[in-house]
Backbone as CSV, one residue per row, in Angstrom:
resi,resn,N_x,N_y,N_z,CA_x,CA_y,CA_z,C_x,C_y,C_z
1,MET,-13.876,-59.805,-64.199,-12.637,-59.103,-63.887,-11.715,-60.017,-63.103
2,GLY,-10.518,-60.228,-63.586,-9.556,-61.048,-62.868,-9.172,-60.419,-61.540
3,ARG,-9.012,-61.234,-60.506,-8.708,-60.705,-59.171,-7.402,-61.289,-58.649
4,ASP,-6.397,-61.459,-59.529,-5.144,-62.060,-59.102,-4.377,-61.172,-58.122
5,TRP,-4.772,-59.900,-57.997,-4.148,-58.960,-57.067,-4.753,-59.072,-55.663
6,GLU,-5.837,-59.799,-55.529,-6.595,-59.834,-54.276,-6.238,-61.109,-53.510
7,ASN,-5.297,-60.995,-52.581,-4.774,-62.170,-51.891,-5.014,-62.149,-50.388
8,TRP,-6.000,-61.396,-49.955,-6.218,-61.238,-48.517,-6.665,-62.523,-47.839
9,ASP,-7.241,-63.461,-48.597,-7.718,-64.702,-47.998,-6.754,-65.870,-48.180
10,VAL,-5.552,-65.583,-48.674,-4.518,-66.618,-48.692,-4.252,-67.050,-47.256
11,SER,-4.044,-68.327,-47.044,-3.923,-68.883,-45.708,-2.916,-68.117,-44.849
12,GLY,-3.386,-67.639,-43.702,-2.519,-66.990,-42.736,-2.315,-65.502,-42.927
13,VAL,-2.676,-64.965,-44.092,-2.386,-63.564,-44.388,-3.201,-62.614,-43.507
14,ALA,-4.506,-62.852,-43.379,-5.351,-61.953,-42.589,-4.878,-61.882,-41.141
15,SER,-4.540,-63.022,-40.567,-4.061,-63.042,-39.177,-2.722,-62.329,-39.043
16,GLU,-1.838,-62.523,-40.033,-0.540,-61.853,-40.000,-0.700,-60.337,-40.100
17,ILE,-1.583,-59.878,-40.973,-1.814,-58.447,-41.115,-2.430,-57.877,-39.837
18,GLN,-3.368,-58.595,-39.255,-3.966,-58.150,-37.994,-2.902,-58.008,-36.913
19,THR,-1.982,-58.945,-36.842,-0.902,-58.877,-35.856,-0.031,-57.650,-36.088
20,ILE,0.287,-57.377,-37.345,1.096,-56.201,-37.681,0.367,-54.926,-37.263
21,TRP,-0.915,-54.837,-37.598,-1.686,-53.646,-37.268,-1.770,-53.419,-35.762
22,LEU,-1.956,-54.477,-35.004,-2.133,-54.331,-33.560,-0.822,-54.072,-32.827
23,SER,0.280,-54.526,-33.356,1.561,-54.425,-32.653,2.332,-53.148,-32.977
24,SER,1.811,-52.340,-33.878,2.523,-51.144,-34.325,1.929,-49.888,-33.702
25,ASP,2.754,-49.134,-32.978,2.294,-47.859,-32.417,1.920,-46.889,-33.529
26,GLU,2.666,-46.931,-34.630,2.375,-46.044,-35.757,1.015,-46.352,-36.370
27,GLU,0.704,-47.655,-36.511,-0.590,-48.043,-37.070,-1.727,-47.614,-36.145
28,ASN,-1.535,-47.787,-34.849,-2.562,-47.398,-33.893,-2.791,-45.890,-33.922
29,ALA,-1.709,-45.121,-33.977,-1.832,-43.668,-34.054,-2.527,-43.244,-35.345
30,HIS,-2.239,-43.966,-36.430,-2.871,-43.673,-37.716,-4.375,-43.885,-37.645
31,ARG,-4.805,-44.994,-37.049,-6.244,-45.264,-36.929,-6.933,-44.215,-36.064
32,LYS,-6.274,-43.781,-35.016,-6.848,-42.733,-34.168,-6.983,-41.429,-34.944
33,GLN,-5.978,-41.118,-35.758,-6.054,-39.907,-36.560,-7.203,-39.979,-37.563
34,LEU,-7.400,-41.149,-38.172,-8.510,-41.313,-39.108,-9.855,-41.137,-38.409
35,ALA,-10.003,-41.732,-37.232,-11.262,-41.607,-36.495,-11.514,-40.162,-36.082
36,ASP,-10.473,-39.465,-35.647,-10.616,-38.047,-35.303,-11.037,-37.242,-36.523
37,LEU,-10.459,-37.575,-37.664,-10.801,-36.895,-38.905,-12.268,-37.093,-39.249
38,VAL,-12.738,-38.330,-39.159,-14.139,-38.628,-39.474,-15.070,-37.874,-38.532
39,CYS,-14.793,-37.944,-37.241,-15.674,-37.291,-36.266,-15.668,-35.775,-36.432
40,GLY,-14.565,-35.222,-36.887,-14.492,-33.788,-37.083,-15.171,-33.300,-38.346
41,ARG,-15.486,-34.212,-39.261,-16.080,-33.822,-40.539,-17.537,-34.253,-40.675
42,ILE,-18.070,-34.979,-39.705,-19.463,-35.415,-39.770,-20.254,-34.673,-38.704
43,SER,-21.179,-33.851,-39.143,-21.944,-33.023,-38.205,-23.238,-33.681,-37.741
44,THR,-23.724,-34.654,-38.495,-24.969,-35.330,-38.139,-24.807,-36.075,-36.824
45,SER,-25.804,-36.002,-35.939,-25.687,-36.619,-34.619,-25.732,-38.137,-34.678
46,ASP,-26.481,-38.696,-35.606,-26.592,-40.156,-35.721,-26.421,-40.540,-37.191
47,PRO,-25.208,-40.401,-37.721,-25.013,-40.563,-39.168,-25.067,-42.014,-39.613
48,SER,-25.519,-42.226,-40.836,-25.397,-43.535,-41.472,-24.032,-43.582,-42.145
49,ILE,-23.256,-44.626,-41.826,-21.872,-44.717,-42.283,-21.641,-46.033,-43.002
50,LEU,-21.004,-45.963,-44.159,-20.537,-47.148,-44.868,-19.019,-47.077,-44.938
51,GLU,-18.347,-48.127,-44.451,-16.899,-48.214,-44.621,-16.593,-49.297,-45.647
52,VAL,-16.012,-48.899,-46.745,-15.677,-49.821,-47.824,-14.242,-50.302,-47.609
53,GLY,-14.079,-51.615,-47.476,-12.771,-52.161,-47.130,-12.523,-52.035,-45.640
54,CYS,-13.482,-52.514,-44.847,-13.422,-52.350,-43.387,-12.375,-53.239,-42.741
55,GLY,-11.860,-54.226,-43.476,-10.819,-55.093,-42.930,-11.266,-55.815,-41.676
56,THR,-10.436,-55.761,-40.641,-10.732,-56.471,-39.391,-11.468,-55.605,-38.386
57,GLY,-11.949,-54.448,-38.807,-12.797,-53.620,-37.950,-12.061,-52.659,-37.038
58,LEU,-10.793,-52.393,-37.295,-10.016,-51.580,-36.360,-10.369,-50.094,-36.432
59,VAL,-10.790,-49.599,-37.580,-11.285,-48.224,-37.634,-12.649,-48.146,-36.956
60,TYR,-13.475,-49.153,-37.171,-14.755,-49.224,-36.459,-14.538,-49.139,-34.956
61,GLU,-13.556,-49.842,-34.451,-13.267,-49.827,-33.010,-13.000,-48.411,-32.526
62,GLN,-12.201,-47.656,-33.286,-11.900,-46.283,-32.899,-13.145,-45.392,-32.980
63,LEU,-13.952,-45.584,-34.011,-15.164,-44.787,-34.148,-16.169,-45.104,-33.050
64,ALA,-16.262,-46.370,-32.674,-17.232,-46.789,-31.662,-16.934,-46.168,-30.305
65,ALA,-15.688,-45.814,-30.069,-15.303,-45.206,-28.794,-15.610,-43.717,-28.738
66,ARG,-16.123,-43.158,-29.832,-16.348,-41.722,-29.908,-17.830,-41.408,-30.087
67,HIS,-18.504,-41.091,-29.031,-19.872,-40.576,-29.070,-20.863,-41.505,-29.783
68,ASN,-20.621,-42.783,-29.710,-21.556,-43.762,-30.293,-21.859,-43.455,-31.760
69,ILE,-20.825,-43.039,-32.505,-21.020,-42.579,-33.882,-21.350,-43.716,-34.844
70,VAL,-21.177,-44.974,-34.419,-21.380,-46.092,-35.346,-22.688,-46.842,-35.102
71,THR,-23.694,-46.166,-34.616,-25.000,-46.796,-34.421,-25.566,-47.310,-35.735
72,ASN,-25.364,-46.541,-36.805,-25.856,-46.915,-38.131,-24.682,-47.168,-39.073
73,TYR,-23.771,-48.006,-38.636,-22.549,-48.314,-39.389,-22.683,-49.656,-40.102
74,ILE,-22.208,-49.701,-41.355,-22.043,-50.966,-42.080,-20.620,-50.992,-42.626
75,GLY,-19.903,-52.060,-42.363,-18.589,-52.263,-42.941,-18.648,-53.366,-43.976
76,VAL,-18.105,-53.126,-45.167,-18.081,-54.160,-46.203,-16.630,-54.457,-46.565
77,ASP,-16.389,-55.705,-46.910,-15.059,-56.117,-47.338,-15.199,-57.345,-48.222
78,SER,-14.243,-57.508,-49.137,-14.259,-58.673,-50.022,-13.450,-59.837,-49.449
79,SER,-12.837,-59.646,-48.289,-12.059,-60.708,-47.643,-12.891,-61.396,-46.568
80,LEU,-13.209,-62.648,-46.782,-13.976,-63.397,-45.793,-13.181,-63.584,-44.505
81,LYS,-11.870,-63.759,-44.630,-11.023,-63.951,-43.453,-10.981,-62.691,-42.598
82,MET,-10.870,-61.532,-43.239,-10.896,-60.267,-42.505,-12.240,-60.082,-41.801
83,LEU,-13.311,-60.394,-42.499,-14.646,-60.249,-41.909,-14.829,-61.178,-40.709
84,GLU,-14.278,-62.367,-40.777,-14.357,-63.288,-39.641,-13.736,-62.673,-38.398
85,ILE,-12.582,-62.051,-38.564,-11.898,-61.423,-37.433,-12.714,-60.245,-36.910
86,ALA,-13.238,-59.427,-37.813,-14.033,-58.271,-37.402,-15.274,-58.698,-36.623
87,ARG,-15.977,-59.702,-37.123,-17.204,-60.155,-36.443,-16.902,-60.767,-35.088
88,ARG,-15.794,-61.477,-35.013,-15.416,-62.104,-33.746,-15.030,-61.063,-32.693
89,ASN,-14.283,-60.070,-33.099,-13.782,-59.083,-32.149,-14.786,-57.982,-31.819
90,PHE,-15.697,-57.714,-32.761,-16.654,-56.626,-32.557,-18.061,-57.101,-32.904
91,PRO,-18.651,-57.937,-32.049,-19.948,-58.553,-32.367,-21.096,-57.553,-32.498
92,ARG,-20.928,-56.354,-31.993,-21.991,-55.350,-32.116,-21.946,-54.635,-33.459
93,GLY,-20.861,-54.798,-34.197,-20.743,-54.153,-35.503,-21.447,-54.945,-36.587
94,GLN,-21.746,-54.277,-37.684,-22.371,-54.934,-38.840,-21.335,-55.019,-39.952
95,PHE,-20.778,-56.211,-40.144,-19.727,-56.433,-41.131,-20.222,-57.457,-42.151
96,VAL,-20.286,-57.047,-43.407,-20.864,-57.905,-44.442,-19.937,-57.989,-45.646
97,TYR,-20.085,-59.066,-46.380,-19.305,-59.219,-47.617,-19.801,-58.206,-48.641
98,GLY,-18.868,-57.556,-49.314,-19.244,-56.602,-50.352,-18.071,-56.275,-51.242
99,ASP,-18.372,-55.902,-52.464,-17.359,-55.572,-53.465,-17.460,-54.085,-53.786
100,GLY,-16.381,-53.348,-53.524,-16.398,-51.917,-53.776,-16.580,-51.543,-55.226
101,TYR,-16.343,-52.476,-56.130,-16.555,-52.203,-57.547,-18.040,-52.244,-57.928
102,GLU,-18.851,-52.819,-57.058,-20.285,-52.942,-57.347,-21.044,-52.979,-56.022
103,LEU,-21.195,-51.821,-55.402,-21.856,-51.732,-54.100,-23.364,-51.926,-54.259
104,VAL,-23.930,-52.740,-53.372,-25.355,-53.073,-53.488,-26.197,-52.125,-52.629
105,PHE,-25.980,-50.830,-52.803,-26.709,-49.827,-52.037,-27.265,-48.780,-52.990
106,ARG,-28.287,-48.074,-52.511,-28.937,-47.047,-53.323,-28.051,-45.806,-53.464
107,ASP,-28.333,-45.000,-54.463,-27.654,-43.715,-54.620,-27.874,-42.876,-53.366
108,GLN,-26.817,-42.262,-52.862,-26.860,-41.347,-51.714,-27.471,-41.991,-50.466
109,GLU,-27.274,-43.292,-50.295,-27.915,-43.980,-49.171,-27.277,-43.641,-47.824
110,PHE,-25.997,-43.262,-47.814,-25.285,-43.050,-46.557,-24.872,-41.592,-46.396
111,ASP,-24.957,-41.118,-45.154,-24.460,-39.775,-44.871,-22.969,-39.686,-45.185
112,ALA,-22.229,-40.718,-44.782,-20.778,-40.708,-44.984,-20.309,-42.056,-45.495
113,VAL,-19.408,-42.019,-46.468,-18.760,-43.231,-46.981,-17.267,-43.092,-46.706
114,LEU,-16.675,-44.126,-46.099,-15.274,-44.115,-45.709,-14.526,-45.212,-46.445
115,CYS,-13.247,-44.977,-46.713,-12.425,-45.995,-47.366,-10.962,-45.686,-47.069
116,PHE,-10.346,-46.514,-46.229,-8.995,-46.234,-45.766,-8.016,-47.337,-46.169
117,GLU,-6.906,-46.937,-46.753,-5.810,-47.832,-47.146,-6.278,-48.936,-48.095
118,VAL,-7.175,-48.610,-48.991,-7.701,-49.590,-49.945,-7.272,-49.269,-51.378
119,LEU,-7.401,-48.015,-51.782,-7.166,-47.665,-53.185,-5.747,-47.975,-53.636
120,GLY,-4.817,-48.003,-52.715,-3.449,-48.334,-53.080,-3.211,-49.804,-53.339
121,HIS,-4.195,-50.640,-53.032,-4.032,-52.087,-53.189,-4.876,-52.672,-54.313
122,ILE,-5.530,-51.804,-55.093,-6.413,-52.318,-56.141,-6.119,-51.636,-57.476
123,PRO,-6.414,-52.292,-58.589,-6.306,-51.652,-59.908,-7.613,-50.952,-60.259
124,ARG,-7.626,-50.218,-61.346,-8.854,-49.633,-61.898,-9.683,-48.935,-60.823
125,ILE,-9.099,-47.917,-60.204,-9.779,-47.283,-59.064,-10.923,-46.370,-59.500
126,LYS,-11.019,-46.025,-60.770,-12.080,-45.113,-61.205,-13.458,-45.680,-60.871
127,THR,-13.713,-46.916,-61.241,-15.013,-47.531,-60.969,-15.261,-47.625,-59.469
128,PHE,-14.235,-48.002,-58.722,-14.334,-48.139,-57.271,-14.703,-46.801,-56.633
129,LEU,-14.009,-45.750,-57.036,-14.269,-44.421,-56.497,-15.650,-43.916,-56.912
130,ASN,-16.045,-44.173,-58.149,-17.378,-43.780,-58.614,-18.469,-44.403,-57.750
131,GLU,-18.297,-45.672,-57.398,-19.292,-46.354,-56.583,-19.388,-45.747,-55.179
132,MET,-18.254,-45.417,-54.583,-18.282,-44.796,-53.256,-18.990,-43.447,-53.302
133,LEU,-18.678,-42.645,-54.300,-19.294,-41.331,-54.413,-20.777,-41.431,-54.774
134,ARG,-21.143,-42.488,-55.482,-22.558,-42.686,-55.831,-23.415,-42.902,-54.599
135,VAL,-22.947,-43.696,-53.644,-23.774,-44.037,-52.478,-23.600,-43.046,-51.328
136,ALA,-22.702,-42.058,-51.484,-22.491,-41.046,-50.448,-23.496,-39.910,-50.608
137,GLY,-24.184,-39.593,-49.521,-25.153,-38.509,-49.569,-24.569,-37.160,-49.229
138,LYS,-23.612,-37.141,-48.283,-23.057,-35.863,-47.834,-21.532,-35.810,-47.921
139,THR,-20.885,-36.888,-47.471,-19.434,-36.857,-47.326,-18.827,-38.183,-47.741
140,CYS,-17.688,-38.107,-48.421,-16.896,-39.300,-48.727,-15.462,-39.000,-48.314
141,ILE,-14.904,-39.851,-47.467,-13.546,-39.670,-46.973,-12.734,-40.911,-47.331
142,PHE,-11.633,-40.711,-48.044,-10.805,-41.856,-48.408,-9.337,-41.447,-48.397
143,THR,-8.458,-42.433,-48.342,-7.025,-42.170,-48.282,-6.314,-42.750,-49.500
144,THR,-5.187,-42.129,-49.818,-4.278,-42.668,-50.839,-2.848,-42.448,-50.359
145,TRP,-1.931,-43.135,-51.018,-0.515,-42.833,-50.841,-0.117,-41.937,-52.000
146,PRO,0.519,-40.793,-51.721,0.784,-39.800,-52.772,1.965,-40.144,-53.660
147,SER,1.882,-39.671,-54.887,2.969,-39.823,-55.856,3.363,-38.451,-56.383
148,ASP,4.659,-38.208,-56.478,5.130,-36.987,-57.125,5.929,-37.316,-58.388
149,ARG,5.824,-38.574,-58.857,6.583,-39.017,-60.034,5.689,-39.384,-61.215
150,GLY,4.383,-39.304,-61.028,3.467,-39.665,-62.104,2.075,-39.854,-61.546
151,ASP,1.076,-39.910,-62.438,-0.303,-40.082,-61.983,-0.481,-41.387,-61.213
152,ILE,0.142,-42.460,-61.704,0.069,-43.765,-61.031,1.479,-44.345,-60.990
153,VAL,1.951,-44.638,-59.804,3.235,-45.303,-59.632,2.962,-46.646,-58.973
154,GLU,3.226,-47.731,-59.699,2.843,-49.064,-59.242,4.049,-49.860,-58.760
155,ASP,3.856,-50.517,-57.621,4.896,-51.366,-57.051,4.183,-52.535,-56.364
156,TYR,4.948,-53.353,-55.673,4.377,-54.478,-54.932,5.066,-54.580,-53.575
157,GLU,4.351,-55.109,-52.617,4.926,-55.417,-51.316,4.574,-56.851,-50.960
158,THR,5.382,-57.462,-50.119,5.174,-58.859,-49.747,4.855,-58.953,-48.264
159,ILE,3.778,-59.653,-47.948,3.360,-59.893,-46.563,3.195,-61.391,-46.372
160,ASP,3.953,-61.938,-45.444,3.888,-63.369,-45.149,4.062,-64.205,-46.422
161,GLY,4.971,-63.765,-47.298,5.266,-64.500,-48.521,4.283,-64.287,-49.650
162,THR,3.280,-63.432,-49.451,2.263,-63.182,-50.470,2.413,-61.769,-51.007
163,ARG,2.340,-61.631,-52.333,2.575,-60.338,-52.973,1.278,-59.545,-53.106
164,PHE,1.369,-58.243,-52.796,0.219,-57.351,-52.876,0.563,-56.126,-53.705
165,LEU,-0.422,-55.676,-54.453,-0.287,-54.467,-55.230,-0.119,-53.268,-54.303
166,TYR,0.764,-52.350,-54.668,1.007,-51.143,-53.870,1.116,-49.974,-54.837
167,ARG,0.098,-49.125,-54.840,0.018,-48.037,-55.811,-0.001,-46.670,-55.124
168,ARG,0.658,-45.710,-55.773,0.608,-44.320,-55.351,-0.030,-43.499,-56.474
169,TYR,-0.759,-42.442,-56.079,-1.475,-41.629,-57.061,-1.153,-40.149,-56.861
170,SER,-1.064,-39.412,-57.964,-0.852,-37.976,-57.863,-2.141,-37.291,-57.427
171,GLU,-1.976,-36.139,-56.801,-3.147,-35.373,-56.357,-4.000,-34.951,-57.546
172,SER,-3.369,-34.530,-58.641,-4.131,-34.073,-59.810,-4.964,-35.205,-60.405
173,TYR,-4.441,-36.430,-60.389,-5.167,-37.580,-60.928,-6.414,-37.876,-60.091
174,ILE,-6.262,-37.887,-58.770,-7.403,-38.154,-57.887,-8.444,-37.038,-57.998
175,GLN,-7.977,-35.799,-58.039,-8.908,-34.674,-58.174,-9.717,-34.800,-59.464
176,GLN,-9.067,-35.185,-60.535,-9.761,-35.343,-61.818,-10.832,-36.424,-61.732
177,LEU,-10.501,-37.554,-61.109,-11.483,-38.634,-60.970,-12.693,-38.182,-60.160
178,ILE,-12.459,-37.425,-59.109,-13.569,-36.937,-58.279,-14.470,-36.004,-59.091
179,HIS,-13.872,-35.060,-59.790,-14.661,-34.095,-60.556,-15.493,-34.781,-61.634
180,VAL,-14.933,-35.760,-62.297,-15.676,-36.472,-63.331,-16.817,-37.281,-62.713
181,ALA,-16.596,-37.857,-61.547,-17.587,-38.735,-60.922,-18.805,-37.976,-60.403
182,VAL,-18.586,-36.809,-59.800,-19.705,-36.136,-59.131,-20.189,-34.885,-59.848
183,ARG,-19.350,-34.274,-60.679,-19.719,-33.122,-61.498,-20.425,-32.039,-60.672
184,GLU,-21.696,-31.755,-60.977,-22.386,-30.633,-60.330,-22.700,-30.889,-58.862
185,LYS,-22.585,-32.129,-58.401,-22.858,-32.430,-56.990,-21.713,-32.032,-56.072
186,LEU,-20.548,-31.756,-56.610,-19.377,-31.476,-55.788,-19.490,-30.114,-55.117
187,ASP,-19.286,-30.112,-53.813,-19.258,-28.873,-53.056,-17.819,-28.473,-52.707
188,ASP,-17.019,-29.442,-52.222,-15.655,-29.105,-51.813,-14.803,-30.371,-51.741
189,ILE,-13.502,-30.202,-51.947,-12.522,-31.266,-51.729,-11.454,-30.727,-50.781
190,GLU,-11.306,-31.375,-49.657,-10.287,-31.001,-48.685,-9.217,-32.082,-48.665
191,LEU,-7.975,-31.676,-48.759,-6.857,-32.618,-48.748,-6.108,-32.473,-47.426
192,ILE,-5.914,-33.590,-46.742,-5.286,-33.576,-45.426,-4.084,-34.501,-45.429
193,ARG,-2.945,-33.994,-45.048,-1.736,-34.799,-44.930,-1.800,-35.587,-43.624
194,LEU,-1.493,-36.860,-43.692,-1.565,-37.734,-42.528,-0.169,-38.006,-41.971
195,SER,-0.117,-38.269,-40.680,1.171,-38.535,-40.039,1.826,-39.801,-40.580
196,SER,1.027,-40.677,-41.171,1.537,-41.924,-41.740,2.296,-41.714,-43.042
197,GLY,2.180,-40.515,-43.614,2.764,-40.257,-44.926,1.739,-40.316,-46.045
198,GLY,0.561,-40.817,-45.733,-0.522,-40.837,-46.710,-1.271,-39.521,-46.697
199,GLN,-2.361,-39.478,-47.448,-3.198,-38.287,-47.444,-4.660,-38.700,-47.538
200,ALA,-5.502,-37.864,-46.950,-6.943,-38.111,-46.931,-7.651,-37.067,-47.758
201,TYR,-8.606,-37.520,-48.552,-9.489,-36.624,-49.294,-10.846,-36.608,-48.595
202,VAL,-11.327,-35.420,-48.302,-12.666,-35.262,-47.743,-13.499,-34.590,-48.817
203,VAL,-14.407,-35.344,-49.416,-15.249,-34.838,-50.503,-16.619,-34.520,-49.932
204,THR,-17.004,-33.248,-50.026,-18.318,-32.807,-49.546,-19.227,-32.630,-50.754
205,LEU,-20.433,-33.197,-50.626,-21.376,-33.216,-51.741,-22.602,-32.348,-51.455
206,ARG,-23.154,-31.769,-52.506,-24.398,-31.022,-52.363,-25.570,-32.001,-52.342
207,PRO,-26.661,-31.641,-51.668,-27.841,-32.515,-51.641,-28.399,-32.767,-53.042
């Protein structure tokens, strides 16, 4: 599979994105809202958590400040530069290289699977979403940017001179992908509007 859309390790990009994330009050508030959402939807006292597309570990940081919820946390990312920053800043976290299109974990291995601000930057999200739902035992929480003009609205954004894919998805399209992926295992889908303008899907699965 060609990965010409994946430019996170272009020289200087990871550091520039980290600077943007840390310097923005809106970004910080968004991460806090995501962490609050996760903690409010996970009832297990010591949950196993997989974050797909963990980036520089900033969601991990928010989760770690809440009731030691990340004791059994693994963050995976396909960007080596992002992982370097995460490991340096959060040495107690477990951050490993991984590809969301082919997760090297067992079916239902994790209580919760998380994925924030990733699906809008990648093509062919069906396989990616299927993999997250495959390894989720109880809950899968992920975000998208919504579209009201079509199932997929594709654009690009530029960061530090490098172009990145920027996709929006309709609610009906995402709902369809979830139903096809989990079928009889699906218990509930909760849709939450985020202050950032995005939306979060909380998918609850039957044992």
